[in-house]
N, C-alpha and C positions, 0 to 999 in steps of 0.2 A: 480435326476442327471438333469441338464440343458439340453436342446436340444443344439446340434451344428451340422453343417451342416456337412454330414460324406463326406470322400473323395471318389472321382470318380471310380467307377468299371474299369478295363482294359479288353479287350478283351480276353486276357489270363485268367482272374479272372470267366468271364462267362463261360469260355470252361471247365474249371476245376469243376465250381459247377454244370453244366448240366450234366457234366459224373458222376460225385460222385453221383446224385441222384439216377443211375440206380443201385448202387451197394447194395446188399442182407445183411443185418445188422441185426444180433441175439442181442436184447437189454439188455436180460438178461445177456450177457455176460462181460458188463461195469459196474458191480458194481452198487452203488447207482444212477451212471448218467442215467437220465431217457428222457434227451431231449438237442437240440439245442440253443438257447435262444438267438436272437438280444439284444446289449446292448444298441443298439439306441431306437428301437421301440418296443421292447419286441414279436416278431414275433419270432414262436419257429417253429423247424425242427423235423426229424427224425434224429438221431445220424448216422453220414456218416461223410467221407470224405468230408467235406465243411466247409468255413470260412467266408462266407459273406453273410447277409440279400439280399433277393432277391427283397424286397419291397424297402428296403431303402438304401442297399449297404452297412449297419453298420456292424460293426464286430460280430460273434457269440462266445458265451463260453458254457461251459457247466453247465446246470441246473440239479439239486439234488433233492432226495427225501432220506434222511439218516435214518437209522433204526438201533436201536442197537449198537451205537458205545459210548463206556463209556471207563473211564481212564484205566480200567483194561484189556479190549478188546487191546485196543492199547500197552499195557504194555507186554502183553504177545505174541506180535508180535515180528518179526526178529528185531534186532539193524541195520536197513536201512528205507530208506524210505517208504517200505512195510509193516513196522508195520501202517501205515496211510493207506492201501490199501480199507479199508470201508469208505473212505474220497476224494477217487479218482478215475476216467473213466476206471479201468481195471480189470479185471479178477479175481476172488477168488484164482486163483490159480496161481496168476504172480509170488509169491518169490519162486516157483518150476520149473519157466522155466527159459532158458539159457540166463542171464543179469548179469551187472555187481553189481548189488545192492550197487547204491550208497546211501549216506543220514547218518544220525547220527553221525554228524561229531562234532567236539569239540567245547564248548561254553568256552571260556576262560575267566576267570576273569583277566583283565588287570589292577590290580593295579597301577605299575608301570608307565605306563600310562596314569592312571587317576590323581597320584598324579601330574604327571609334566604339565596336563592341568588344574589340580584344579577341577577334577568330582570328588564326592564322591564315586559314582559306577557306571562300566563300565566294559563291557564283548565285546568280541570280536567272533562271530559265524564265524569261521575260516572253510570253503569250499574249502579249499586247500586239505583238507584230503580226497575228493574223489577218482576215480579210475583215471580219468584221471586231476584232480588236478584241476576242477574249478566245478561251481555251475551246469553247463551245464549238467553234468551227471545227474542229476534230471530229467531237464524237457524232455532231451532225453529219458531215463528209461519208462517214462509215455508216450511219443509219440509212442515209439517201441510196447509196450503193445497194445495200442489201433490199430495202424498199422497193427500189424501181425493179429490182428481179423478182420481186414477189410481186409485182403489177399494180402496187401502188401508185395513183395520179393524184392524190392530194395529201400532203402532211402535214400533220398538226403535233403540238405540246403544250403542255404545262410549265408556265416558266417563270422565274424571279426577276427575269431581263434579257441576260446574256443571249440565253440559248432561242428565245423569242427573235432577237436580231439574227441569230446563226441560220435557223431554220427560214426564216421570211427571205432572207439573201438568197441562201441555198436553192429555196425554190424559184426565185426569180432567173437564178442562173440556168437552174434546170428547166425554165419553161413549164412547170407545174402550178398546180397552186399551193397555196399554205393557209392555215387558220390556226394562229396562237392565240392561248388563253394566259392574261396576267392579271395579278393583282390589279385595283383599280388605283393602288396607292402608291404605283412603282414611282423611281426617281424619272423625271420627264426627259431626262436624256436617253433614257434605255427605250421610253415608251416610242419616242419620235423616230431614233435609228431604228425601230423595228417597223412603225407605221411606214416609212418612205420607199419600202420596196415595194408597195402597194400589193400586197395580202390582206387577208381577213385578220385584223385582230380585236379580240374579245377581254375586254377588262371586265373583272369579275368583282363583286362585293365581299371581298373576302381577303384571308392572307393564302400564303403558297399554299397549305396545306388543302384548302377549301377548293383551290383553284383544281389541285391535282384529285381531287376526290370526283369532281364535276366531269375532269377530261378522263376518268374509268369509266365512268357511266355513259360521255358520249362515243368513247371508243367500242365499248359493246352496243352501240346503236348504228353507228355509222363505217362505212367501209374505209377508212381513213389510214395510213400508217404514223399513229403517234410513235415520235420517235423515242419517249421514253417512258413507254406505257408497253403498248404488244411488239415494238421494235426494240425494245431495252437491251435485250442480251446483244444486238448486234452494236447498237449507239455505243453502250459501255466500254466495247473493245477499242475506241477510239482513243480513248483516256490513255491506253497503254503507249502508243507514240510519243507520250511524253518521256517516258520512262526510258523508251528506246534512244530517244534523242539524247539525253542527258547522258548515257552511256557511250554511244557514239562519239560526241562532241567531246568529251573526257578521253577521248585516246582509246575507246572499249575499254573502259573500268569502270565499275562502281562507285559511287561517291559513300562515305560512310556515312553521312548524315543526312536525310531530306526532309523540310519542314514543309506541310502540305495542308492548305485550307480546307476546311471538312463543310460540306452541304450535306448531299445525301450521303457522302462518305464512299462514293463510288470512284471518283478519281484517287483516294489514297489506296484503295485496294487494287485499283489495276496499275499503278506505279511499281506496287509490289510485284503484281503478277508478270509484268513486262521486265523487270528483273530476275525472276525465277525462271521465267522462258528462256532468256539472254545465257543465264549459267548453266540452264538444261542442255542448248544447242551447242554449249561450247564457244561461244561468243566473246563471253567475258568469262575472266575467273572467278572461281566461288569465292568471294571475298565477304566477311560481315558488313552487314549495311543497318542501319536503325532509322525507323520513318517516326516521324512524329507529326501529330494530327494538330491544326489551327482553328478554334472558335470563337465567335462573339460572346461575351458573358450574356448577352440578351439571347441569345438561341445557342445555348451550350449542351444540349441532351447526352452528347457523345460526351466530353468531356466532363461531365457530372458523373456518367454512370463510368468512366474511367477511373477517376479518383474514389469513388465509391467501393470499386471492386466488383462491380456488378456485371453482368452479362448481358442483361437487358437493358436498352435504352427505353428510358420513360421520356413521351412525348412533352413536348413545352409547346406554350404560345410564344410565338418571337416578338420581342422589341428591341430591336436595334437598327444601326443606320448601315451595318453591312446586309443590305437586303439582299444581293446575291449570296449569301450563306445561311438566310432564314427560313430553313426548313424544319421546322418542331418535330417531326416524325419521319427521323431519316431512313430511306429504304436498306442502306448498307451499313448504317451505323454498327452492327453489332459485328460486321465483319471487319469496320476498321479499327475495333477493339481489337479481333486476335491479331490481326496485323501489327499494331503496334505493341501488342506484349509478346508476341514472338518474336520481334525482332530486337526488343531490349528499348522500344521508344515510348513515347506517352502521346496525350493528348490534353492540351491546355487551352485555356479561353482569356481572352483580355476583354478590357472594357471600350467602351464608343471614345472615351477620350485618350485611351491608350491607342486605338484604329487610327483615329487622326492624327497623332503622334507619330505614327507606323508610316502613313502615308508620306507625311513631311519628311522625316528622317532618311525614308529611300529616295523622294525627290532631291533632297539637299546635297545627300551624299554621293548620289549615281546617276543623276539625271534622269529618272525613272519615275515617271508619275503613275502609281497606281492606282486603281479604284480601291473600294475599301475592303475588298476582299486580302488585296495584296498590303493591304495596311494591318490586315489582323495576323497575317502571315508575318511579317516584319514585327510586329509587337510581341507576336508568340514567340518569335524568334530570341530577342532580348528578354524577356521574361524565362526563357528556359533556361538561357545563360546565365541569368542571375540566380535561381534556383539551383545550378548545379546539374541538372540534368541532359543539359547540352555538352559535348566536352568542346570547348574551345579550340583543341589541337589538332580536332579532327577535320578531312574535306568536308564541307557544308553547301547542301544545295538548297535554296527557296525558292518557290513557285509564285509567281505573278500572275496570273490568271486573267487580268483586264485590264483595261484602260481608265485612268484615272478623268478623262472627259466626259465619262459616263455617268461619274457622281461628285462633279463640281461641288453641290448644297453642303456635300461633308465636309468639306476643306474652306468653302467661301467665307464664312463669318470669319475665320482667321487669318486670312490671306486675300493682301491687299496692297496699294502701292507704300513703298517703305516714307514717300512725303510727296506733298501735292503742291507747286510752285507757280510762280507767274514764270512767265517765256522771257527770263532775262539771267544773264551771266550772274548778276549779282545778288540774284534769288538762291541762285544753283548754290553759289558761295555760302550764301548766310545760313543754308539748310543742312552745312557742314556735309555732304555726300562726295566731296573729292577725297 
């Protein structure tokens, strides 16, 4: 991986890291995880609630030593993400602990959509079937499992909506306190489906990047487990389970092409990490695959950098209906660029009208109602096909990461009754509905 100038550390980051160093950690309780490793300089640290390298301020991720992982050992596990516990930084008894047990969602053969777009083989990995109806239940489950081992009793996050839902619900199930921070103008559906769980919900007058900066400061002052701040290395590993499941559900093989929505960029990079781990462990054949990223034009810093051939992602101010992807300064953006380029993929963006059409296309052809992020992914799939960047003859998987019931406002203006009639058979016939 090429070196790039890491982002500057903030005073809040320094405070969080310094205090974290005093935590007592039993490394044997974190499964195959053995250390935290800097993605930039390779410096290693003991396991604990830290997320930034003290040498170069690069991001930290989990380093592993895997042993005894087989297809059979995975298949004998529960039908949730905990079937992959031997590949995650979690305790061996995690499946028995009070949690929502997300994961192992459907991989849907999308034959109607494939036929309409001219694809030979297409699947939708539909993560709207998780407990709070988004893939964020996966990352939160792993962050909570690690955070509780580290002694946290209050869990928090900065969120564009889905993560807030997931943290609030997981905390309710675990019997611990939650305090989640969201932009004040979030979709009502996501606000309500966070508040209903009874935790503390803080609306911040600003966009997600403003919320995230505030949370970094609060994390430096309060002894809380912020799932996407001081617990971020563990949290991010939950996204790997999407990649594991896709491979297992395809009969232990890798798809040739995957299209993934990009917000922070972490989901895209972790699906790639999952594929590489499966290859290294001999669980799948080492076959080529290409990874494509999908963004909304109103918040497309990674797509802009990809098209310009840049290694550095220039922050933008989000302005799109796809609020779950509206992160103007994506933490993993440069790494998403690396993955797309290394695998021969691309990162593309689509307009708000195209997003709405993507939502309606998936619903009309496959009966899957996606939120705006899913509309971004389907619309990007169509755009990549039209431009010749995506091979119509290659087996393709697209990710739907959330439920359309959370973002009704996006499609409400163009979705309504076909006709309104009087309650009589003659009126029905006059309307020509037969």
